matplotlib code that plots the C-alpha trace (Angstrom):
import matplotlib.pyplot as plt

x = [22.1, 25.2, 26.6, 29.9, 27.9, 26.3, 28.8, 27.9, 25.6, 23.4, 22.7, 22.2, 19.8, 17.7, 16.7, 15.3, 11.7, 11.2, 8.3, 6.5, 3.8, 4.3, 1.2, 2.7, 3.8, 2.4, 1.7, 4.7, 7.0, 5.6, 6.4, 9.9, 10.5, 9.4, 11.8, 14.6, 13.9, 14.0, 17.4, 18.9, 17.0, 15.2, 12.8, 9.7, 8.2, 5.3, 3.0, -0.2, -3.4, -4.4, -1.2, -1.2, -2.4, 0.2, 3.0, 2.1, 2.2, 5.7, 7.1, 5.6, 8.3, 10.9, 12.3, 10.7, 7.3, 4.5, 3.2, 0.7, -0.8, -4.1, -5.9, -3.2, -2.1, -4.0, -5.7, -9.1, -11.2, -13.8, -12.5, -15.0, -13.4, -9.9, -11.0, -12.3, -9.0, -7.1, -9.2, -8.7, -5.0, -4.6, -6.8, -4.5, -1.4, 0.0, 2.2, 2.9, 0.6, 1.4, -1.7, -2.1, -3.8, -6.6, -5.0, -8.0, -9.7, -7.0, -7.2, -11.0, -10.3, -11.8, -9.1, -11.4, -12.2, -8.5, -7.5, -10.3, -9.2, -5.7, -6.8, -9.3, -6.5, -4.0, -6.3, -7.0, -3.3, -2.5, -5.2, -3.6, 0.0, 0.8, 2.7, 1.3, 3.2, 1.2, 2.0, 1.3, 0.9, 3.0, 3.3, -0.3, 0.0, 1.1, 3.8, 1.2, -1.0, 2.0, 3.1, -0.5, -0.6, 2.7, 1.7, -1.6, 0.1, 2.6, 0.0, -2.3, 0.5, 1.9, 5.2, 6.4, 5.8, 6.4, 6.3, 5.2, 3.4, 1.3, 2.5, 5.2, 8.8, 9.7, 12.5, 11.1, 13.9, 12.3, 9.5, 11.7, 12.7, 9.0, 8.1, 11.1, 10.3, 6.6, 7.3, 10.3, 12.1, 9.1, 8.6, 10.8, 10.6, 10.5, 11.1, 8.5, 10.5, 12.6, 16.2, 18.4, 22.0, 24.0, 25.0, 21.3, 20.7, 23.5, 22.5, 18.9, 20.2, 22.2, 19.1, 17.2, 15.3, 15.5, 13.8, 14.2, 11.9, 13.3, 11.6, 14.8, 16.5, 19.1, 20.4, 20.5, 22.5, 24.9, 25.5, 26.2, 28.6, 30.4, 30.8, 32.4]
y = [12.3, 13.5, 11.3, 10.9, 9.3, 6.6, 4.0, 4.4, 1.4, 3.3, 6.1, 3.7, 1.4, 4.4, 4.8, 1.3, 0.2, -3.6, -4.7, -8.0, -7.7, -10.7, -12.7, -15.8, -14.2, -16.1, -14.9, -16.8, -15.3, -11.8, -12.2, -13.5, -10.5, -8.1, -9.7, -9.5, -5.8, -5.1, -6.9, -4.5, -1.4, -1.0, 2.0, 0.7, -2.6, -2.6, -5.6, -6.8, -5.5, -8.9, -9.1, -5.6, -6.7, -9.4, -7.1, -4.3, -6.7, -7.9, -4.4, -2.8, -1.3, -1.4, 1.4, -0.2, 1.1, -0.8, 0.3, -1.1, -0.4, 1.3, 0.8, -1.5, -2.2, 0.0, 2.6, 2.2, 1.4, 4.0, 6.6, 5.4, 1.9, 3.4, 5.4, 2.3, 0.5, 3.4, 3.7, 0.0, 0.2, 3.3, 1.7, -1.3, 0.9, 1.5, 4.7, 4.9, 4.3, 3.6, 4.7, 4.2, 7.2, 6.7, 7.9, 6.9, 10.0, 12.2, 10.5, 11.1, 14.8, 14.5, 16.4, 17.3, 13.7, 12.8, 15.4, 14.4, 10.7, 11.7, 14.4, 12.0, 9.5, 12.2, 13.9, 10.6, 9.9, 13.3, 13.0, 9.8, 10.9, 8.8, 9.6, 9.1, 8.1, 8.6, 6.0, 7.3, 4.7, 6.8, 4.6, 5.3, 9.1, 11.8, 14.1, 16.8, 14.5, 13.1, 16.7, 17.4, 14.3, 15.2, 18.8, 17.8, 15.2, 17.8, 20.5, 18.1, 17.2, 13.8, 13.0, 10.9, 10.3, 7.2, 6.7, 3.2, 1.2, -0.9, -4.3, -4.5, -3.7, -0.5, 2.0, 4.6, 7.0, 7.7, 9.6, 11.3, 14.5, 15.5, 14.7, 16.5, 19.6, 19.5, 19.0, 21.4, 19.6, 20.0, 16.3, 13.3, 10.5, 6.8, 3.8, 1.1, -1.2, -3.5, -2.3, -5.4, -4.2, -1.4, -0.2, 0.2, 2.0, 4.4, 5.1, 5.8, 8.0, 10.1, 10.4, 11.9, 9.1, 9.2, 6.1, 2.6, -0.3, -3.8, -7.2, -9.1, -7.4, -10.1, -9.9, -6.1, -6.1, -8.7, -6.4, -3.5, -5.4, -6.8, -3.4, -1.8]
z = [1.5, -0.4, -3.2, -1.3, 1.6, -0.6, 0.4, 4.1, 4.9, 7.3, 4.9, 2.0, 3.8, 4.9, 1.2, 0.8, 0.8, 1.0, -1.2, -0.3, -2.9, -5.3, -6.1, -4.6, -1.3, 1.7, 5.2, 6.5, 3.9, 4.7, 8.4, 7.6, 5.3, 8.0, 10.4, 7.9, 7.3, 11.0, 11.3, 8.7, 9.9, 6.6, 7.2, 5.4, 4.4, 1.9, 2.2, 0.6, 2.2, 3.5, 5.6, 7.0, 10.5, 10.8, 9.6, 11.9, 14.8, 13.9, 13.3, 16.4, 18.6, 15.9, 13.7, 10.6, 9.5, 7.7, 4.3, 1.9, -1.5, -2.3, -5.6, -6.7, -9.4, -11.9, -9.8, -11.4, -8.3, -7.3, -4.9, -2.3, -2.4, -2.2, 0.8, 2.6, 1.8, 3.3, 6.4, 7.1, 6.6, 8.8, 11.5, 11.6, 12.0, 8.5, 8.4, 4.6, 1.6, -2.0, -3.9, -7.6, -9.2, -11.6, -14.8, -16.8, -15.4, -16.9, -20.2, -20.1, -19.5, -16.0, -14.1, -11.2, -10.4, -10.8, -8.2, -5.9, -6.0, -4.8, -2.4, -0.6, 0.2, 1.0, 3.5, 5.3, 5.5, 6.9, 9.5, 10.8, 10.6, 7.5, 4.3, 0.8, -2.3, -5.6, -8.3, -11.8, -14.5, -16.8, -19.8, -20.9, -20.6, -23.0, -21.8, -21.1, -19.0, -17.1, -16.2, -15.0, -12.9, -11.2, -10.6, -9.1, -6.8, -5.5, -4.9, -3.0, -0.6, -1.6, 0.1, -2.8, -6.5, -8.5, -12.3, -13.2, -15.8, -13.5, -12.6, -15.4, -14.9, -16.7, -17.3, -14.9, -15.7, -19.1, -17.4, -14.8, -16.7, -17.2, -13.5, -12.1, -14.1, -12.9, -9.2, -9.1, -6.2, -3.9, -3.3, -3.7, -6.4, -5.6, -7.7, -7.8, -10.1, -8.0, -7.5, -7.0, -7.4, -5.9, -9.5, -10.4, -7.1, -7.7, -11.3, -10.2, -7.3, -9.7, -11.9, -9.0, -7.2, -3.5, -2.3, -3.9, -3.9, -3.8, -3.8, -2.9, 0.1, 0.5, -3.1, -2.9, 0.4, -1.0, -4.0, -1.7, 0.4, -2.8, -4.3, -1.2]

ax = plt.figure().add_subplot(projection="3d")
ax.plot(x, y, z, "-o")
ax.set_aspect("equal")
plt.show()
């Protein structure tokens, strides 16, 4: 999408990923959020694993896809558990996965296990026609390790990459120069911190992000409409 097209609602909304992941989010609120996303043609809704089945049922037959998280929020589950989470989500109809990489393995110098952790989930996603976003808890990594994590994710075949610090809000753009250099434009970068204004969306777009998480779709859309 060219920057001059950012003010076209259809182009703009196609970059949004609605996150229904808050700890207090109920099943009823999740279903309502899915229906809201459908009404605005948001391409992806990311829900908690316990509400995947219900969300897929609501989204079936629409142009909005269901996504969920794997190994959330810190990525430190054994790969075998992440694989089971992934298989269940894919069986229930999820088409996109946000998996948290196990950055502890990199810090330990165990690059092979780090790559295997990502590759296992990426292969399962590919086999089922789903896309994988790798979330890197970047705040705990040196620049060298962050570069490694990004390079491994790109080579293994992730569709997206997200810098993060776990469950905390963060200035993701501080990690972006290192990540962009490592991936060399071969995959896209997604925010995991909630974008809740058009100005913030535009600033992040200009920095190089190409998909934008939000936990309050209504506020974000009002901001877009206000700024037009």
